[in-house]
PDB file of N, CA, C and O in Angstrom:
ATOM      1  N   MET A   1     144.673-239.050 148.522  1.00  0.00           N
ATOM      2  CA  MET A   1     143.482-238.374 148.662  1.00  0.00           C
ATOM      3  C   MET A   1     143.230-237.912 146.761  1.00  0.00           C
ATOM      4  O   MET A   1     142.145-237.935 146.179  1.00  0.00           O
ATOM      5  N   SER A   2     144.196-237.637 146.323  1.00  0.00           N
ATOM      6  CA  SER A   2     143.921-237.337 144.798  1.00  0.00           C
ATOM      7  C   SER A   2     143.425-238.446 144.237  1.00  0.00           C
ATOM      8  O   SER A   2     142.335-238.483 143.667  1.00  0.00           O
ATOM      9  N   HIS A   3     144.231-239.449 144.376  1.00  0.00           N
ATOM     10  CA  HIS A   3     144.104-240.805 143.697  1.00  0.00           C
ATOM     11  C   HIS A   3     142.565-241.226 143.990  1.00  0.00           C
ATOM     12  O   HIS A   3     142.060-241.737 142.991  1.00  0.00           O
ATOM     13  N   LEU A   4     141.719-241.147 145.065  1.00  0.00           N
ATOM     14  CA  LEU A   4     140.461-241.145 145.460  1.00  0.00           C
ATOM     15  C   LEU A   4     139.701-240.583 144.659  1.00  0.00           C
ATOM     16  O   LEU A   4     138.677-241.053 144.163  1.00  0.00           O
ATOM     17  N   ILE A   5     140.222-239.422 144.472  1.00  0.00           N
ATOM     18  CA  ILE A   5     139.061-238.491 143.659  1.00  0.00           C
ATOM     19  C   ILE A   5     138.955-238.628 142.375  1.00  0.00           C
ATOM     20  O   ILE A   5     137.900-238.466 141.761  1.00  0.00           O
ATOM     21  N   LEU A   6     140.290-239.009 141.753  1.00  0.00           N
ATOM     22  CA  LEU A   6     140.567-239.271 140.321  1.00  0.00           C
ATOM     23  C   LEU A   6     139.438-240.675 139.906  1.00  0.00           C
ATOM     24  O   LEU A   6     138.895-240.886 138.822  1.00  0.00           O
ATOM     25  N   ARG A   7     139.358-241.355 140.985  1.00  0.00           N
ATOM     26  CA  ARG A   7     138.779-242.906 141.019  1.00  0.00           C
ATOM     27  C   ARG A   7     137.257-242.543 140.754  1.00  0.00           C
ATOM     28  O   ARG A   7     136.566-242.922 139.808  1.00  0.00           O
ATOM     29  N   TRP A   8     136.802-241.507 142.084  1.00  0.00           N
ATOM     30  CA  TRP A   8     135.470-241.249 141.917  1.00  0.00           C
ATOM     31  C   TRP A   8     135.163-240.629 140.508  1.00  0.00           C
ATOM     32  O   TRP A   8     134.098-240.827 139.923  1.00  0.00           O
ATOM     33  N   TYR A   9     136.221-239.839 139.998  1.00  0.00           N
ATOM     34  CA  TYR A   9     135.573-238.627 138.736  1.00  0.00           C
ATOM     35  C   TYR A   9     135.532-240.101 137.554  1.00  0.00           C
ATOM     36  O   TYR A   9     134.531-240.189 136.842  1.00  0.00           O
ATOM     37  N   LEU A  10     136.168-240.723 137.475  1.00  0.00           N
ATOM     38  CA  LEU A  10     136.229-241.934 136.469  1.00  0.00           C
ATOM     39  C   LEU A  10     135.161-242.916 136.428  1.00  0.00           C
ATOM     40  O   LEU A  10     134.753-243.494 135.421  1.00  0.00           O
ATOM     41  N   GLN A  11     134.679-243.068 137.813  1.00  0.00           N
ATOM     42  CA  GLN A  11     133.216-244.005 137.806  1.00  0.00           C
ATOM     43  C   GLN A  11     132.104-243.145 137.747  1.00  0.00           C
ATOM     44  O   GLN A  11     131.011-243.625 137.445  1.00  0.00           O
ATOM     45  N   ILE A  12     132.228-241.885 138.003  1.00  0.00           N
ATOM     46  CA  ILE A  12     130.697-241.140 137.364  1.00  0.00           C
ATOM     47  C   ILE A  12     130.693-240.854 136.137  1.00  0.00           C
ATOM     48  O   ILE A  12     129.656-240.948 135.480  1.00  0.00           O
ATOM     49  N   THR A  13     132.122-240.359 135.479  1.00  0.00           N
ATOM     50  CA  THR A  13     131.799-240.445 133.997  1.00  0.00           C
ATOM     51  C   THR A  13     131.629-241.507 133.099  1.00  0.00           C
ATOM     52  O   THR A  13     131.170-241.403 131.961  1.00  0.00           O
ATOM     53  N   LEU A  14     132.046-242.622 133.696  1.00  0.00           N
ATOM     54  CA  LEU A  14     131.746-243.782 133.100  1.00  0.00           C
ATOM     55  C   LEU A  14     130.260-244.181 133.162  1.00  0.00           C
ATOM     56  O   LEU A  14     129.500-244.625 132.302  1.00  0.00           O
ATOM     57  N   ALA A  15     130.077-243.839 134.628  1.00  0.00           N
ATOM     58  CA  ALA A  15     128.433-244.137 134.714  1.00  0.00           C
ATOM     59  C   ALA A  15     127.447-243.302 133.992  1.00  0.00           C
ATOM     60  O   ALA A  15     126.287-243.606 133.713  1.00  0.00           O
ATOM     61  N   LEU A  16     128.076-242.213 133.733  1.00  0.00           N
ATOM     62  CA  LEU A  16     127.157-241.180 132.675  1.00  0.00           C
ATOM     63  C   LEU A  16     127.295-241.304 131.238  1.00  0.00           C
ATOM     64  O   LEU A  16     126.770-240.594 130.380  1.00  0.00           O
ATOM     65  N   GLY A  17     128.039-242.260 131.090  1.00  0.00           N
ATOM     66  CA  GLY A  17     128.314-243.105 129.300  1.00  0.00           C
ATOM     67  C   GLY A  17     129.351-241.988 128.724  1.00  0.00           C
ATOM     68  O   GLY A  17     129.699-242.066 127.546  1.00  0.00           O
ATOM     69  N   HIS A  18     129.762-241.116 129.428  1.00  0.00           N
ATOM     70  CA  HIS A  18     131.071-240.305 129.225  1.00  0.00           C
ATOM     71  C   HIS A  18     132.588-240.800 129.085  1.00  0.00           C
ATOM     72  O   HIS A  18     133.224-241.209 130.056  1.00  0.00           O
ATOM     73  N   ALA A  19     133.038-240.737 127.967  1.00  0.00           N
ATOM     74  CA  ALA A  19     134.635-240.917 128.239  1.00  0.00           C
ATOM     75  C   ALA A  19     135.133-240.172 129.045  1.00  0.00           C
ATOM     76  O   ALA A  19     134.658-239.040 129.134  1.00  0.00           O
ATOM     77  N   ALA A  20     136.160-240.529 129.825  1.00  0.00           N
ATOM     78  CA  ALA A  20     137.287-239.636 130.991  1.00  0.00           C
ATOM     79  C   ALA A  20     137.767-238.682 130.008  1.00  0.00           C
ATOM     80  O   ALA A  20     137.549-237.582 130.515  1.00  0.00           O
ATOM     81  N   ASP A  21     138.403-238.490 128.664  1.00  0.00           N
ATOM     82  CA  ASP A  21     138.666-237.337 128.326  1.00  0.00           C
ATOM     83  C   ASP A  21     137.703-236.514 127.454  1.00  0.00           C
ATOM     84  O   ASP A  21     138.054-235.563 126.756  1.00  0.00           O
ATOM     85  N   ASP A  22     136.282-237.050 127.585  1.00  0.00           N
ATOM     86  CA  ASP A  22     135.507-236.006 126.482  1.00  0.00           C
ATOM     87  C   ASP A  22     135.498-234.409 127.016  1.00  0.00           C
ATOM     88  O   ASP A  22     135.176-234.058 128.151  1.00  0.00           O
ATOM     89  N   ASP A  23     135.805-233.780 126.234  1.00  0.00           N
ATOM     90  CA  ASP A  23     135.756-232.390 126.410  1.00  0.00           C
ATOM     91  C   ASP A  23     134.702-231.493 126.057  1.00  0.00           C
ATOM     92  O   ASP A  23     134.792-230.286 126.284  1.00  0.00           O
ATOM     93  N   SER A  24     133.463-232.144 125.383  1.00  0.00           N
ATOM     94  CA  SER A  24     132.289-231.546 124.810  1.00  0.00           C
ATOM     95  C   SER A  24     131.763-230.674 125.948  1.00  0.00           C
ATOM     96  O   SER A  24     131.581-231.057 127.104  1.00  0.00           O
ATOM     97  N   GLY A  25     131.468-229.031 125.298  1.00  0.00           N
ATOM     98  CA  GLY A  25     130.836-228.327 126.659  1.00  0.00           C
ATOM     99  C   GLY A  25     131.984-227.486 126.970  1.00  0.00           C
ATOM    100  O   GLY A  25     131.718-226.328 127.292  1.00  0.00           O
ATOM    101  N   GLN A  26     133.096-227.804 126.940  1.00  0.00           N
ATOM    102  CA  GLN A  26     134.116-226.889 127.856  1.00  0.00           C
ATOM    103  C   GLN A  26     134.231-225.674 127.228  1.00  0.00           C
ATOM    104  O   GLN A  26     134.336-224.658 127.914  1.00  0.00           O
ATOM    105  N   ALA A  27     134.228-225.621 126.067  1.00  0.00           N
ATOM    106  CA  ALA A  27     134.375-224.242 125.336  1.00  0.00           C
ATOM    107  C   ALA A  27     133.242-223.238 125.777  1.00  0.00           C
ATOM    108  O   ALA A  27     133.466-222.053 126.024  1.00  0.00           O
ATOM    109  N   THR A  28     131.994-223.840 125.850  1.00  0.00           N
ATOM    110  CA  THR A  28     130.873-222.902 126.158  1.00  0.00           C
ATOM    111  C   THR A  28     130.870-222.584 127.858  1.00  0.00           C
ATOM    112  O   THR A  28     130.422-221.553 128.360  1.00  0.00           O
ATOM    113  N   THR A  29     131.486-223.741 128.610  1.00  0.00           N
ATOM    114  CA  THR A  29     131.609-223.463 129.987  1.00  0.00           C
ATOM    115  C   THR A  29     132.251-222.279 130.334  1.00  0.00           C
ATOM    116  O   THR A  29     131.860-221.496 131.198  1.00  0.00           O
ATOM    117  N   GLU A  30     133.690-222.113 129.332  1.00  0.00           N
ATOM    118  CA  GLU A  30     134.670-221.514 129.693  1.00  0.00           C
ATOM    119  C   GLU A  30     134.178-219.808 129.066  1.00  0.00           C
ATOM    120  O   GLU A  30     134.732-218.824 129.557  1.00  0.00           O
ATOM    121  N   TYR A  31     133.426-219.695 128.290  1.00  0.00           N
ATOM    122  CA  TYR A  31     132.775-218.671 127.558  1.00  0.00           C
ATOM    123  C   TYR A  31     132.106-218.199 128.208  1.00  0.00           C
ATOM    124  O   TYR A  31     132.093-216.982 128.019  1.00  0.00           O
ATOM    125  N   ALA A  32     131.223-218.645 129.245  1.00  0.00           N
ATOM    126  CA  ALA A  32     130.184-218.433 130.124  1.00  0.00           C
ATOM    127  C   ALA A  32     130.792-217.735 131.390  1.00  0.00           C
ATOM    128  O   ALA A  32     130.338-216.732 131.941  1.00  0.00           O
ATOM    129  N   LEU A  33     131.923-218.466 131.754  1.00  0.00           N
ATOM    130  CA  LEU A  33     132.739-218.014 132.834  1.00  0.00           C
ATOM    131  C   LEU A  33     133.257-216.515 132.791  1.00  0.00           C
ATOM    132  O   LEU A  33     133.108-215.612 133.614  1.00  0.00           O
ATOM    133  N   VAL A  34     133.996-216.541 131.417  1.00  0.00           N
ATOM    134  CA  VAL A  34     134.535-215.381 130.853  1.00  0.00           C
ATOM    135  C   VAL A  34     133.137-214.281 130.965  1.00  0.00           C
ATOM    136  O   VAL A  34     133.332-213.235 131.584  1.00  0.00           O
ATOM    137  N   LEU A  35     131.972-214.486 130.465  1.00  0.00           N
ATOM    138  CA  LEU A  35     131.223-213.313 130.406  1.00  0.00           C
ATOM    139  C   LEU A  35     130.932-212.995 131.965  1.00  0.00           C
ATOM    140  O   LEU A  35     130.935-211.836 132.381  1.00  0.00           O
ATOM    141  N   LEU A  36     130.657-214.216 132.871  1.00  0.00           N
ATOM    142  CA  LEU A  36     130.252-213.916 134.150  1.00  0.00           C
ATOM    143  C   LEU A  36     131.601-212.978 134.828  1.00  0.00           C
ATOM    144  O   LEU A  36     131.395-212.229 135.783  1.00  0.00           O
ATOM    145  N   GLY A  37     132.558-213.079 134.399  1.00  0.00           N
ATOM    146  CA  GLY A  37     133.550-212.251 134.910  1.00  0.00           C
ATOM    147  C   GLY A  37     133.593-210.785 134.363  1.00  0.00           C
ATOM    148  O   GLY A  37     133.877-209.873 135.140  1.00  0.00           O
ATOM    149  N   ALA A  38     133.383-210.594 133.355  1.00  0.00           N
ATOM    150  CA  ALA A  38     133.194-209.444 132.656  1.00  0.00           C
ATOM    151  C   ALA A  38     132.136-208.863 133.413  1.00  0.00           C
ATOM    152  O   ALA A  38     132.250-207.855 134.110  1.00  0.00           O
ATOM    153  N   ALA A  39     131.375-209.359 133.293  1.00  0.00           N
ATOM    154  CA  ALA A  39     130.124-208.494 133.940  1.00  0.00           C
ATOM    155  C   ALA A  39     130.096-208.151 135.341  1.00  0.00           C
ATOM    156  O   ALA A  39     129.443-207.231 135.833  1.00  0.00           O
ATOM    157  N   LEU A  40     130.961-209.074 136.038  1.00  0.00           N
ATOM    158  CA  LEU A  40     131.157-208.780 137.629  1.00  0.00           C
ATOM    159  C   LEU A  40     132.077-207.371 137.565  1.00  0.00           C
ATOM    160  O   LEU A  40     131.869-206.337 138.200  1.00  0.00           O
ATOM    161  N   VAL A  41     133.008-207.609 136.739  1.00  0.00           N
ATOM    162  CA  VAL A  41     134.114-206.099 136.534  1.00  0.00           C
ATOM    163  C   VAL A  41     133.195-204.960 136.399  1.00  0.00           C
ATOM    164  O   VAL A  41     133.159-203.893 137.012  1.00  0.00           O
ATOM    165  N   ALA A  42     132.540-205.380 135.555  1.00  0.00           N
ATOM    166  CA  ALA A  42     131.400-204.001 134.629  1.00  0.00           C
ATOM    167  C   ALA A  42     130.661-203.350 136.123  1.00  0.00           C
ATOM    168  O   ALA A  42     130.778-202.163 136.427  1.00  0.00           O
ATOM    169  N   LEU A  43     130.162-204.008 136.671  1.00  0.00           N
ATOM    170  CA  LEU A  43     129.374-203.697 138.233  1.00  0.00           C
ATOM    171  C   LEU A  43     130.034-203.394 138.937  1.00  0.00           C
ATOM    172  O   LEU A  43     129.588-202.377 139.468  1.00  0.00           O
ATOM    173  N   LEU A  44     131.215-203.754 139.452  1.00  0.00           N
ATOM    174  CA  LEU A  44     131.721-203.026 140.171  1.00  0.00           C
ATOM    175  C   LEU A  44     132.594-201.620 139.672  1.00  0.00           C
ATOM    176  O   LEU A  44     132.907-200.748 140.483  1.00  0.00           O
ATOM    177  N   VAL A  45     132.870-201.560 138.477  1.00  0.00           N
ATOM    178  CA  VAL A  45     133.393-200.212 137.906  1.00  0.00           C
ATOM    179  C   VAL A  45     131.922-199.335 138.019  1.00  0.00           C
ATOM    180  O   VAL A  45     132.021-198.181 138.434  1.00  0.00           O
ATOM    181  N   ILE A  46     130.866-199.735 137.740  1.00  0.00           N
ATOM    182  CA  ILE A  46     129.854-199.002 137.947  1.00  0.00           C
ATOM    183  C   ILE A  46     129.467-198.622 139.205  1.00  0.00           C
ATOM    184  O   ILE A  46     129.174-197.457 139.474  1.00  0.00           O
ATOM    185  N   ALA A  47     129.447-199.465 139.945  1.00  0.00           N
ATOM    186  CA  ALA A  47     129.388-199.274 141.557  1.00  0.00           C
ATOM    187  C   ALA A  47     130.323-197.881 142.031  1.00  0.00           C
ATOM    188  O   ALA A  47     130.023-196.869 142.664  1.00  0.00           O
ATOM    189  N   TRP A  48     131.463-198.310 141.464  1.00  0.00           N
ATOM    190  CA  TRP A  48     132.284-197.512 141.946  1.00  0.00           C
ATOM    191  C   TRP A  48     132.410-195.872 141.260  1.00  0.00           C
ATOM    192  O   TRP A  48     132.990-194.935 141.808  1.00  0.00           O
ATOM    193  N   ALA A  49     131.819-195.833 140.147  1.00  0.00           N
ATOM    194  CA  ALA A  49     131.837-194.474 139.490  1.00  0.00           C
ATOM    195  C   ALA A  49     130.537-193.634 140.136  1.00  0.00           C
ATOM    196  O   ALA A  49     130.486-192.409 140.248  1.00  0.00           O
ATOM    197  N   THR A  50     129.418-194.663 140.565  1.00  0.00           N
ATOM    198  CA  THR A  50     128.135-193.869 141.068  1.00  0.00           C
ATOM    199  C   THR A  50     128.206-193.390 142.427  1.00  0.00           C
ATOM    200  O   THR A  50     127.453-192.525 142.877  1.00  0.00           O
ATOM    201  N   THR A  51     129.198-194.014 143.129  1.00  0.00           N
ATOM    202  CA  THR A  51     129.512-193.519 144.553  1.00  0.00           C
ATOM    203  C   THR A  51     130.611-192.814 145.110  1.00  0.00           C
ATOM    204  O   THR A  51     131.747-193.099 144.732  1.00  0.00           O
ATOM    205  N   GLY A  52     130.431-191.983 145.909  1.00  0.00           N
ATOM    206  CA  GLY A  52     131.711-191.259 146.474  1.00  0.00           C
ATOM    207  C   GLY A  52     132.031-190.222 144.878  1.00  0.00           C
ATOM    208  O   GLY A  52     131.224-189.768 144.068  1.00  0.00           O
ATOM    209  N   ASP A  53     133.576-190.138 144.930  1.00  0.00           N
ATOM    210  CA  ASP A  53     134.178-189.453 143.949  1.00  0.00           C
ATOM    211  C   ASP A  53     134.544-190.290 142.986  1.00  0.00           C
ATOM    212  O   ASP A  53     135.667-190.018 142.563  1.00  0.00           O
ATOM    213  N   GLY A  54     134.036-191.208 142.468  1.00  0.00           N
ATOM    214  CA  GLY A  54     134.354-191.947 141.175  1.00  0.00           C
ATOM    215  C   GLY A  54     133.946-191.316 139.925  1.00  0.00           C
ATOM    216  O   GLY A  54     134.626-191.406 138.903  1.00  0.00           O
ATOM    217  N   GLY A  55     132.814-190.660 139.994  1.00  0.00           N
ATOM    218  CA  GLY A  55     132.245-190.389 139.077  1.00  0.00           C
ATOM    219  C   GLY A  55     133.052-188.758 138.453  1.00  0.00           C
ATOM    220  O   GLY A  55     133.051-188.402 137.275  1.00  0.00           O
ATOM    221  N   GLY A  56     133.745-187.912 139.739  1.00  0.00           N
ATOM    222  CA  GLY A  56     134.365-186.934 139.643  1.00  0.00           C
ATOM    223  C   GLY A  56     136.011-187.313 139.004  1.00  0.00           C
ATOM    224  O   GLY A  56     136.565-186.522 138.240  1.00  0.00           O
ATOM    225  N   LYS A  57     136.621-188.517 139.404  1.00  0.00           N
ATOM    226  CA  LYS A  57     137.551-188.955 138.812  1.00  0.00           C
ATOM    227  C   LYS A  57     137.554-189.408 137.517  1.00  0.00           C
ATOM    228  O   LYS A  57     138.552-189.267 136.809  1.00  0.00           O
ATOM    229  N   ILE A  58     136.529-189.946 137.118  1.00  0.00           N
ATOM    230  CA  ILE A  58     136.091-190.513 135.823  1.00  0.00           C
ATOM    231  C   ILE A  58     136.104-189.188 134.668  1.00  0.00           C
ATOM    232  O   ILE A  58     136.634-189.190 133.557  1.00  0.00           O
ATOM    233  N   GLY A  59     135.435-188.220 135.251  1.00  0.00           N
ATOM    234  CA  GLY A  59     135.319-186.979 134.650  1.00  0.00           C
ATOM    235  C   GLY A  59     136.940-186.443 134.245  1.00  0.00           C
ATOM    236  O   GLY A  59     137.489-186.291 133.154  1.00  0.00           O
ATOM    237  N   ARG A  60     137.250-186.309 135.170  1.00  0.00           N
ATOM    238  CA  ARG A  60     138.568-185.771 135.104  1.00  0.00           C
ATOM    239  C   ARG A  60     139.680-186.309 134.025  1.00  0.00           C
ATOM    240  O   ARG A  60     140.485-185.661 133.356  1.00  0.00           O
ATOM    241  N   LEU A  61     139.409-187.929 134.098  1.00  0.00           N
ATOM    242  CA  LEU A  61     140.362-188.498 133.288  1.00  0.00           C
ATOM    243  C   LEU A  61     139.817-188.408 131.767  1.00  0.00           C
ATOM    244  O   LEU A  61     140.530-188.259 130.774  1.00  0.00           O
ATOM    245  N   PHE A  62     138.494-188.520 131.787  1.00  0.00           N
ATOM    246  CA  PHE A  62     137.847-188.177 130.532  1.00  0.00           C
ATOM    247  C   PHE A  62     138.367-186.950 129.718  1.00  0.00           C
ATOM    248  O   PHE A  62     138.733-187.062 128.548  1.00  0.00           O
ATOM    249  N   ASP A  63     138.381-185.479 130.576  1.00  0.00           N
ATOM    250  CA  ASP A  63     139.008-184.367 130.013  1.00  0.00           C
ATOM    251  C   ASP A  63     140.373-184.379 129.884  1.00  0.00           C
ATOM    252  O   ASP A  63     140.893-183.717 128.986  1.00  0.00           O
ATOM    253  N   ARG A  64     141.175-185.170 130.807  1.00  0.00           N
ATOM    254  CA  ARG A  64     142.479-185.077 130.328  1.00  0.00           C
ATOM    255  C   ARG A  64     142.662-185.956 128.989  1.00  0.00           C
ATOM    256  O   ARG A  64     143.509-185.586 128.176  1.00  0.00           O
ATOM    257  N   VAL A  65     141.972-186.989 128.761  1.00  0.00           N
ATOM    258  CA  VAL A  65     142.343-187.466 127.457  1.00  0.00           C
ATOM    259  C   VAL A  65     141.745-186.738 126.266  1.00  0.00           C
ATOM    260  O   VAL A  65     142.350-186.855 125.201  1.00  0.00           O
ATOM    261  N   ILE A  66     140.760-186.082 126.294  1.00  0.00           N
ATOM    262  CA  ILE A  66     140.022-185.205 125.698  1.00  0.00           C
ATOM    263  C   ILE A  66     141.207-184.189 125.088  1.00  0.00           C
ATOM    264  O   ILE A  66     141.544-184.108 123.907  1.00  0.00           O
ATOM    265  N   ASP A  67     141.691-183.512 126.111  1.00  0.00           N
ATOM    266  CA  ASP A  67     142.818-182.536 126.022  1.00  0.00           C
ATOM    267  C   ASP A  67     143.897-182.908 125.403  1.00  0.00           C
ATOM    268  O   ASP A  67     144.447-182.075 124.682  1.00  0.00           O
ATOM    269  N   SER A  68     144.353-183.980 125.505  1.00  0.00           N
ATOM    270  CA  SER A  68     145.703-184.738 125.111  1.00  0.00           C
ATOM    271  C   SER A  68     145.367-185.073 123.666  1.00  0.00           C
ATOM    272  O   SER A  68     146.211-184.930 122.781  1.00  0.00           O
ATOM    273  N   VAL A  69     144.215-185.490 123.437  1.00  0.00           N
ATOM    274  CA  VAL A  69     143.975-185.943 121.662  1.00  0.00           C
ATOM    275  C   VAL A  69     143.878-184.647 121.041  1.00  0.00           C
ATOM    276  O   VAL A  69     144.464-184.370 119.994  1.00  0.00           O
ATOM    277  N   THR A  70     142.994-183.691 121.810  1.00  0.00           N
ATOM    278  CA  THR A  70     142.801-182.474 120.805  1.00  0.00           C
ATOM    279  C   THR A  70     144.173-181.560 120.655  1.00  0.00           C
ATOM    280  O   THR A  70     144.397-180.881 119.653  1.00  0.00           O
ATOM    281  N   SER A  71     145.011-181.639 121.735  1.00  0.00           N
ATOM    282  CA  SER A  71     146.572-180.882 121.536  1.00  0.00           C
ATOM    283  C   SER A  71     147.325-181.276 120.376  1.00  0.00           C
ATOM    284  O   SER A  71     147.992-180.460 119.740  1.00  0.00           O
ATOM    285  N   HIS A  72     147.235-182.630 120.043  1.00  0.00           N
ATOM    286  CA  HIS A  72     147.682-183.244 119.118  1.00  0.00           C
ATOM    287  C   HIS A  72     147.302-183.325 117.655  1.00  0.00           C
ATOM    288  O   HIS A  72     147.747-184.023 116.744  1.00  0.00           O
ATOM    289  N   LEU A  73     146.427-182.483 117.693  1.00  0.00           N
ATOM    290  CA  LEU A  73     145.351-182.198 116.146  1.00  0.00           C
ATOM    291  C   LEU A  73     146.073-181.294 115.743  1.00  0.00           C
ATOM    292  O   LEU A  73     145.807-180.713 114.690  1.00  0.00           O
TER     293      LEU A  73
END
């Protein structure tokens, strides 16, 4: 099965005029996927923080961090 998929891939890339080992655009695609993943995580954190007790937990965590930092000064 993988041999068939590889064969199709080679035929399609050669038909499009690209070499089989052409990596142009790969970094841009990876960068876009990383940005989408980061945006998804940010949205999940925002959704958690704005519903239920998420905001209270973040507030308590922030207070503990600030108290810890100020106690070391």
